[in-house]
Backbone as numpy.savetxt, mean C-alpha at the origin, in Angstrom:
# Nx Ny Nz CAx CAy CAz Cx Cy Cz
-39.05 -47.30 -15.65 -39.98 -46.08 -15.93 -39.31 -45.19 -15.96
-39.36 -44.21 -16.76 -38.89 -43.07 -16.96 -39.32 -41.60 -15.94
-38.43 -40.99 -15.03 -38.63 -40.04 -14.29 -38.52 -38.56 -14.97
-39.75 -38.10 -14.81 -40.08 -36.65 -15.68 -39.77 -35.81 -14.38
-39.00 -34.63 -14.95 -38.64 -33.40 -14.37 -39.43 -32.48 -14.74
-39.96 -31.84 -13.40 -40.92 -30.68 -13.79 -39.87 -29.30 -13.52
-40.46 -28.23 -14.29 -39.60 -26.75 -14.49 -39.42 -26.62 -13.22
-39.96 -26.94 -12.20 -39.69 -26.09 -10.77 -38.28 -27.16 -10.23
-38.53 -28.25 -10.16 -37.57 -29.10 -10.05 -35.91 -28.88 -10.39
-36.19 -28.73 -12.05 -35.09 -28.35 -12.56 -34.41 -26.79 -12.29
-35.05 -26.00 -12.11 -34.70 -24.64 -11.46 -34.15 -24.86 -9.99
-34.74 -25.71 -9.17 -34.11 -25.79 -7.97 -32.87 -26.66 -8.07
-32.48 -27.24 -9.09 -31.37 -28.10 -9.29 -30.20 -26.92 -9.72
-30.78 -26.08 -10.71 -29.62 -25.03 -11.26 -29.32 -24.45 -10.15
-30.09 -23.51 -9.20 -29.64 -22.89 -8.23 -28.82 -23.25 -7.20
-29.30 -24.80 -6.73 -28.33 -25.19 -6.07 -26.84 -25.62 -6.51
-26.90 -25.85 -7.97 -25.59 -26.24 -8.59 -24.83 -24.75 -8.69
-25.48 -23.41 -9.04 -25.16 -22.12 -9.00 -24.50 -21.84 -7.58
-25.31 -22.10 -6.63 -24.44 -21.69 -5.16 -23.35 -22.39 -4.81
-23.42 -23.82 -5.30 -22.02 -24.46 -4.97 -20.94 -23.87 -5.51
-20.96 -23.81 -6.92 -19.96 -22.78 -7.66 -19.44 -21.84 -7.20
-20.73 -20.99 -6.92 -20.42 -19.62 -6.29 -19.50 -19.35 -4.89
-19.96 -20.21 -4.20 -19.29 -19.98 -2.90 -18.00 -20.00 -2.51
-17.20 -21.05 -3.47 -15.93 -20.70 -3.19 -15.26 -19.57 -3.84
-16.00 -18.77 -4.91 -15.42 -17.54 -5.34 -15.77 -16.20 -4.41
-16.67 -16.50 -3.67 -17.46 -15.45 -2.58 -16.01 -15.23 -1.29
-15.57 -16.68 -0.84 -14.69 -16.54 0.28 -13.42 -16.24 -0.10
-12.91 -16.59 -1.57 -11.85 -16.52 -1.96 -10.77 -15.00 -1.32
-9.54 -14.99 -1.26 -8.76 -13.93 -0.89 -8.59 -13.14 -1.94
-8.57 -11.93 -1.79 -8.31 -11.01 -2.99 -6.84 -11.05 -3.24
-6.56 -10.61 -4.14 -5.25 -10.82 -4.85 -4.17 -9.79 -4.45
-5.01 -8.33 -4.13 -4.48 -7.03 -3.73 -5.04 -6.46 -2.54
-4.48 -5.77 -1.89 -4.96 -4.87 -0.85 -4.72 -3.51 -0.71
-5.48 -2.57 -0.34 -5.11 -1.21 -0.49 -4.32 -0.75 0.66
-3.52 0.09 0.49 -2.90 0.62 1.23 -2.60 2.45 1.42
-3.23 3.11 1.97 -3.53 4.38 1.81 -3.15 5.14 3.21
-2.72 6.66 2.92 -2.71 7.58 3.95 -2.34 8.87 3.60
-2.33 9.40 4.48 -1.89 11.26 4.08 -0.46 11.31 4.77
0.27 12.34 3.98 1.45 12.80 4.50 1.22 14.17 5.22
1.69 14.16 6.59 1.50 15.10 7.77 2.85 15.98 7.60
2.45 17.15 7.89 3.61 18.01 7.94 4.14 18.57 6.82
3.85 18.24 5.92 4.63 18.75 4.39 4.24 20.30 4.16
5.02 21.10 3.71 4.78 22.65 3.53 3.61 23.02 2.44
3.33 21.65 1.60 2.45 22.10 0.53 2.99 22.77 -0.79
4.15 23.23 -0.54 5.12 24.28 -1.86 5.69 23.11 -2.39
6.18 22.15 -2.15 7.13 21.25 -3.12 6.46 20.11 -3.16
6.99 19.18 -4.06 6.47 17.94 -4.45 6.74 16.91 -3.21
6.01 15.95 -3.05 6.29 14.97 -2.04 6.29 13.51 -2.52
7.53 12.86 -2.29 7.48 11.50 -3.03 7.27 10.58 -2.07
6.31 9.41 -2.47 6.01 8.38 -1.61 6.76 6.97 -2.06
7.28 6.34 -1.48 8.13 5.42 -2.11 7.72 3.71 -0.96
7.39 2.76 -1.95 7.07 1.55 -1.27 8.03 0.48 -1.45
8.53 -0.09 -0.40 9.80 -0.90 -0.72 9.52 -2.30 -0.09
10.04 -3.36 -0.69 10.15 -4.79 -0.38 11.70 -5.06 0.24
11.68 -6.01 0.81 13.09 -6.24 1.41 13.94 -6.46 0.52
14.03 -7.28 -0.49 15.33 -7.40 -1.51 15.59 -6.09 -1.98
15.11 -4.95 -2.33 15.54 -3.63 -2.86 15.35 -2.42 -1.93
15.25 -2.76 -0.62 15.00 -1.84 0.28 16.21 -0.76 0.19
15.50 0.53 0.03 16.51 1.72 -0.20 17.34 1.86 -1.33
16.94 0.91 -2.45 17.77 1.10 -3.52 16.60 1.15 -4.81
15.92 0.57 -5.05 14.91 0.75 -5.71 13.54 0.15 -5.37
12.46 1.52 -5.10 11.18 1.28 -4.69 10.23 -0.07 -5.77
9.45 -0.87 -5.14 8.66 -1.49 -5.61 7.52 -0.73 -6.46
7.02 0.46 -5.76 6.37 1.67 -6.12 6.52 2.74 -5.78
6.42 3.84 -6.79 6.42 5.27 -6.08 5.56 6.20 -6.95
5.29 7.23 -6.11 4.39 8.08 -6.56 4.55 9.59 -6.16
4.50 10.56 -7.15 4.83 12.04 -6.63 3.50 12.48 -6.53
3.56 13.34 -5.15 2.43 14.19 -5.09 2.73 15.86 -5.45
1.92 16.31 -6.09 2.30 17.72 -6.74 2.31 18.71 -5.54
2.81 19.94 -5.69 2.56 20.78 -4.75 1.27 21.54 -4.66
0.91 21.77 -3.73 -0.99 22.41 -3.53 -2.09 21.26 -3.75
-1.42 20.18 -4.03 -2.70 19.21 -4.05 -2.76 18.18 -2.65
-3.59 17.68 -2.18 -3.84 17.09 -1.29 -3.12 16.23 -0.90
-2.16 15.89 0.10 -1.10 15.11 0.34 -1.56 13.88 0.74
-2.11 13.03 -0.06 -2.31 11.52 0.19 -2.15 10.59 -0.97
-2.01 9.31 -0.36 -1.25 8.23 -1.45 -2.26 7.08 -0.98
-2.18 6.59 -2.32 -2.94 5.10 -2.46 -2.07 4.06 -3.29
-2.08 2.85 -2.73 -1.14 1.57 -3.25 -1.97 0.54 -3.56
-2.21 -0.36 -4.38 -2.67 -1.66 -4.60 -1.45 -2.60 -4.47
-1.59 -3.30 -3.48 -0.37 -4.15 -3.25 -0.73 -5.56 -3.12
-0.21 -6.65 -3.38 -0.51 -8.16 -2.89 -0.03 -8.38 -1.48
-0.62 -9.26 -1.01 0.14 -9.50 0.39 1.44 -9.57 0.45
1.99 -9.44 1.63 3.20 -9.46 1.90 4.23 -8.39 3.01
5.20 -8.42 3.03 5.90 -7.44 4.05 6.53 -6.38 3.54
6.30 -4.91 3.45 6.84 -3.83 2.70 7.14 -3.03 4.08
7.84 -1.33 3.54 7.99 -0.43 4.28 7.71 0.59 3.17
7.16 1.36 3.79 6.60 2.70 3.01 7.48 4.08 3.70
8.10 5.09 2.75 8.73 5.93 3.42 8.28 7.10 2.40
8.57 8.51 2.78 7.85 9.74 2.23 8.93 10.83 2.48
9.21 11.91 1.43 9.98 13.12 1.64 9.23 13.93 0.75
9.59 15.34 1.45 9.34 16.65 0.90 10.29 17.19 -0.05
10.37 17.12 -1.49 11.49 17.65 -2.19 11.80 19.04 -2.29
12.33 19.52 -1.35 12.46 20.99 -1.01 13.49 21.86 -2.25
14.36 20.85 -3.10 15.11 21.57 -3.99 14.43 21.19 -5.41
13.58 20.26 -5.35 13.06 19.81 -6.65 13.84 18.83 -7.68
15.05 18.13 -6.77 15.60 17.27 -7.86 15.28 15.86 -7.66
14.12 15.63 -7.09 13.42 14.18 -7.17 14.29 13.15 -6.35
15.05 13.86 -5.45 16.05 12.84 -4.62 15.72 13.35 -3.40
15.94 12.14 -2.35 16.08 12.53 -0.96 17.34 12.86 -1.09
18.03 14.32 -0.32 19.52 14.65 -0.11 19.78 14.26 1.13
20.91 13.68 1.07 21.42 13.50 2.56 22.94 14.23 2.89
22.62 14.50 4.30 23.87 15.00 4.79 24.57 14.20 5.33
25.78 14.85 6.45 26.44 13.81 7.29 25.85 13.16 8.14
24.91 13.97 8.77 23.89 13.32 9.69 22.74 12.91 9.73
22.35 12.49 8.05 20.96 12.18 7.63 20.49 12.70 6.69
19.26 12.63 6.63 18.34 13.81 5.60 18.29 15.00 5.81
18.76 15.83 4.66 18.71 17.19 4.64 17.22 17.81 4.51
16.14 16.68 4.08 14.75 17.28 3.52 14.05 16.42 4.40
13.04 17.18 4.78 11.92 16.32 5.43 11.35 15.15 5.09
11.68 14.08 6.09 11.50 12.73 5.71 10.98 11.76 6.79
10.41 10.71 6.32 10.04 9.71 7.60 9.19 8.37 6.92
9.45 7.48 7.96 8.81 5.90 7.47 7.24 5.88 8.21
6.69 5.03 7.59 5.47 4.62 8.48 5.68 2.85 8.85
5.65 2.36 9.88 5.52 3.31 11.09 6.71 3.96 11.49
6.86 4.93 12.16 7.92 5.99 12.36 8.97 5.18 12.56
10.31 5.92 12.30 11.45 5.23 12.78 12.46 6.17 13.22
13.03 6.08 14.40 13.68 7.16 14.98 14.99 6.97 15.68
15.53 5.99 14.97 17.13 5.64 15.13 17.87 6.62 14.63
19.23 6.80 15.08 20.28 7.49 14.31 21.18 6.80 13.59
20.58 6.05 12.84 21.30 5.25 11.68 20.42 5.05 10.71
20.91 4.58 9.48 20.27 4.19 8.28 19.19 3.22 8.71
18.18 3.41 8.26 16.97 2.22 8.84 17.25 0.71 8.39
17.22 0.03 8.84 16.94 -1.74 8.36 15.78 -1.90 7.91
15.65 -2.94 7.07 14.24 -3.08 6.88 13.50 -3.65 7.90
14.12 -4.48 8.80 13.24 -5.18 9.86 12.92 -4.06 10.72
13.61 -3.03 10.83 13.16 -1.60 11.63 11.89 -1.18 11.00
11.57 -1.19 10.31 10.12 -0.41 9.74 9.41 -1.05 8.72
9.48 -2.46 8.60 8.48 -3.01 7.73 7.13 -3.45 8.60
6.09 -3.58 7.50 4.93 -3.90 8.44 4.52 -5.04 7.39
3.30 -5.75 7.68 2.61 -7.02 6.92 1.50 -6.51 6.57
1.31 -6.78 4.95 0.14 -6.42 4.67 -0.92 -8.00 4.24
-2.03 -8.08 4.99 -2.99 -9.05 4.83 -4.14 -8.83 4.80
-4.43 -7.53 4.84 -5.73 -6.88 4.46 -5.47 -5.43 4.15
-6.65 -4.36 3.87 -6.60 -3.13 3.61 -5.86 -2.39 4.87
-5.03 -1.36 4.63 -4.67 -0.59 5.63 -5.22 0.70 5.35
-5.83 1.53 6.18 -6.48 2.66 5.44 -5.61 4.02 6.23
-4.86 3.94 7.27 -4.47 4.88 7.72 -3.01 4.86 8.24
-2.26 4.59 6.99 -0.86 4.61 6.82 -0.21 5.92 6.94
-0.76 7.01 8.01 -0.15 8.23 7.84 1.22 8.53 8.05
2.24 9.15 7.31 3.18 9.66 7.51 3.43 10.80 7.77
4.17 11.36 9.11 4.67 12.63 9.64 6.31 12.99 9.28
6.09 13.66 8.17 7.53 14.19 7.97 8.22 15.02 9.20
9.51 14.84 9.14 10.14 15.59 10.36 11.30 15.81 9.63
């Protein structure tokens, strides 16, 4: 004897199948997270550079970098995959696009988030943070 499927039974079967297929997609981890914040204590008269670093290229080549134009809102947003990062910023007072260094450290206002207060060149282990969720308030206070 052949079993006959009614339209409501077929629709129910399709709905269950779609729910089972969609469930893993809804709980999958995102590929990237948002890291954002503000630059505090900048004069607003000079460009500000924000650099994102990883351990392999720390203080050599940033993973990502952006320039905030003078007179604009000093905010930054990066879309990044999970991992360990450091973030720094500086106000480019002389407009050369580089953080100028003196005998005792930076000549231009600069900082990391979280803040670094040592009297030596920072090491990655001293300034890194782990990204495994959105970070909306990574505010960097220049000094």
